[in-house]
C-alpha positions, -999 to +999 in steps of 0.1 A: +000+000+000+028+024+009+046+015-023+014+024-043+011+057-025+047+065-031+043+057-068+012+079-071+032+108-054+061+102-077+038+106-107+022+137-093+056+152-086+068+144-121+036+160-135+041+192-115+078+194-127+066+189-163+041+217-160+066+239-144+090+232-172+065+241-199+055+273-181+091+285-177+099+276-213+067+290-228+072+318-253+067+350-235+042+374-251+057+408-256+043+443-253+028+459-284+043+493-291+028+519-314+048+547-331+035+576-352+048+607-369+052+628-400+076+619-428+078+622-466+049+647-467+025+623-450+019+604-417+032+571-406+019+545-380+039+515-368+029+488-344+050+459-333+054+434-306+086+439-285+098+414-259+118+440-241+096+470-247+121+488-267+109+519-285+124+526-320+108+560-326+141+578-330+157+551-351+126+550-375+126+588-378+164+587-387+159+559-412+130+578-430+152+610-430+180+590-446+157+577-473+147+614-481+184+622-486+184+598-514+149+599-530+130+630-521+125+656-548+115+681-520+150+677-504+173+700-524+205+681-514+191+646-521+207+623-546+176+625-569+174+663-567+211+666-576+205+642-606+176+663-617+197+695-616+225+676-636+249+684-609+284+672-618+298+644-598+265+631-584+267+594-576+238+571-570+236+555-536+222+519-529+187+532-522+186+552-554+199+523-574+175+498-559+144+521-566+156+530-601+161+494-611+127+484-596+111+513-615+126+502-648+114+466-641+078+478-637+082+503-666+090+473-689+064+449-673+036+475-678+048+487-713+054+521-700+023+526-679+045+532-648+072+557-656+092+578-630+101+604-658+065+618-661+072+644-634+074+674-658+039+668-670+026+661-634+041+694-624+026+712-654-008+699-643-003+712-608+002+680-589+040+684-582+064+709-568+057+738-592+026+759-600+001+749-626+009+760-662-015+768-690-017+733-704-024+728-741-014+702-767+017+721-777+030+721-741+022+684-736+039+674-768+070+694-759+072+678-724+067+643-738+101+645-755+116+643-720+094+614-708+103+577-710+125+555-689+139+541-721+157+574-725+177+571-693+200+545-678+223+539-648+259+531-657+274+519-624+265+549-602+261+575-629+228+585-644+228+590-682+201+611-698+191+613-734+181+649-729+194+670-700+160+684-691+147+649-680+138+647-643+129+618-620+100+616-595+097+584-575+069+596-553+047+567-568+071+540-555+093+555-527+067+552-499+064+516-506+101+512-506+102+531-472+077+507-457+099+478-468+130+494-452+112+500-419+099+464-419+134+451-426+147+472-398+122+456-374+129+420-387+166+426-381+157+430-345+139+397-345+105+413-344+080+389-360+046+407-354+043+441-369+023+465-391+041+493-409+020+520-427+034+551-444+009+573-463-015+544-467+009+519-480+012+489-456+033+459-448+022+434-421+036+403-406+023+379-380-006+390-358-018+420-338-022+423-301-055+404-302-036+375-318-055+381-351-043+387-387-039+424-394-070+440-409-065+470-433-093+492-443-098+503-479-115+537-481-147+543-502-135+563-532-160+592-530-151+629-533-149+645-499-137+613-481-105+629-469-103+612-436-087+577-439-108+550-423-139+572-419-158+555-447-147+520-457-155+501-489-138+469-477-114+455-452-085+432-463-070+407-439-033+410-446-013+380-438+025+383-442+021+406-473+021+442-484-007+465-497-007+498-516-037+518-529-039+544-556-069+565-565-080+597-581-109+607-558-087+628-534-061+644-557-078+664-583-089+700-591-112+717-616-101+745-640-125+761-664-150+733-659-124+706-666-115+681-639-078+672-637-068+640-618-033+633-606-029+600-626-012+608-658-008+585-687+030+587-695+023+578-732-003+605-739+008+631-714-029+636-703-047+627-671-064+594-672-101+594-679-115+561-665-142+546-644-116+530-622-117+549-590-094+530-568-068+502-572-054+483-542-025+459-549-013+431-526+022+417-531+050+402-511+068+436-507+054+471-506+076+486-533+060+462-558+025+469-546+030+507-547+043+508-582+017+484-597-012+502-580-002+533-600+001+513-632-034+498-628-049+533-625-034+542-658-046+509-673-083+513-663-107+484-653-106+461-683-069+463-690-061+459-653-081+427-650-064+414-682-029+423-667-037+407-634-048+375-651-014+372-668+006+383-637-004+360-609+023+372-586+000+402-579-033+403-562-057+433-564-090+448-553-105+473-578-133+497-571-150+512-602-182+529-613-207+511-637-227+529-663-252+540-638-226+554-615-229+527-589-198+512-571-187+478-583-157+458-572-133+432-585-110+411-565-085+385-578-094+349-569-066+343-544-074+376-525-112+371-523-112+351-492-093+378-473-118+407-484-146+418-462-168+441-481-186+467-460 
């Protein structure tokens, strides 16, 4: 009898030790930290799980400022600004080289729908760094002679232009790239659960503080919807991927009864006239999502759907108006199970 009691006590002791072992070795849940600020002419919001509660606000601000010194056309001493001024001795850094090469890749893939040399026309229309010009066909035709990524090249670290008045503007891709660099910064510190958003472009990994996949809102593309998240068309569950949205419903103006939108067709030099109101692209990295979201807005609905069917590495959610002006949506097959329409 004593032997049986001793055996039972031994089993209970072993069970207690085993439980204690699992408790002591269980993965400790970290604290979720949120950062926010202003950068690159917009706002950013970052949330991540930290095991030691470390705040990376200063490091993130420093990283974003460093990106501006390479790619911001609003920073006079940046690499891209010096190239645009044809400043002798300007050398491309690694950030510029990476973004230039990616831009050229997307330029080729989209047959020129995405083009970082379209800046002079964007400026002439009043969506860039200069005042609106009196736009007519003569002006557009003249500016088009300085548009086209096939007219520029990188030779090692030197930018070669076909005509000296060519300028580059990477605003349609730089924020996505910035999101990727911040995400890589967090991953280098072994952070596995995070969401990085800069100007509406997003990259998310793992889960949020509620142990759920990150949910990203897609704004309803109506005029006057200037507050992100106030009126949503859909929510996309973003699982270890990146997302970028491009649309014309916020950036436009009217002049002499004509509505000008900020998406410009690099081939024609004129603003795009289309019933496609918003294009959200989901890809593995945010630089890819950002660039192709712009290209889809140039394509329009039908050509975008055709392009997506041939390029399955991309997923997309399109919002467009039908003939009666009602909102319609299209989502690629792989993405549909992650979309919650509102």
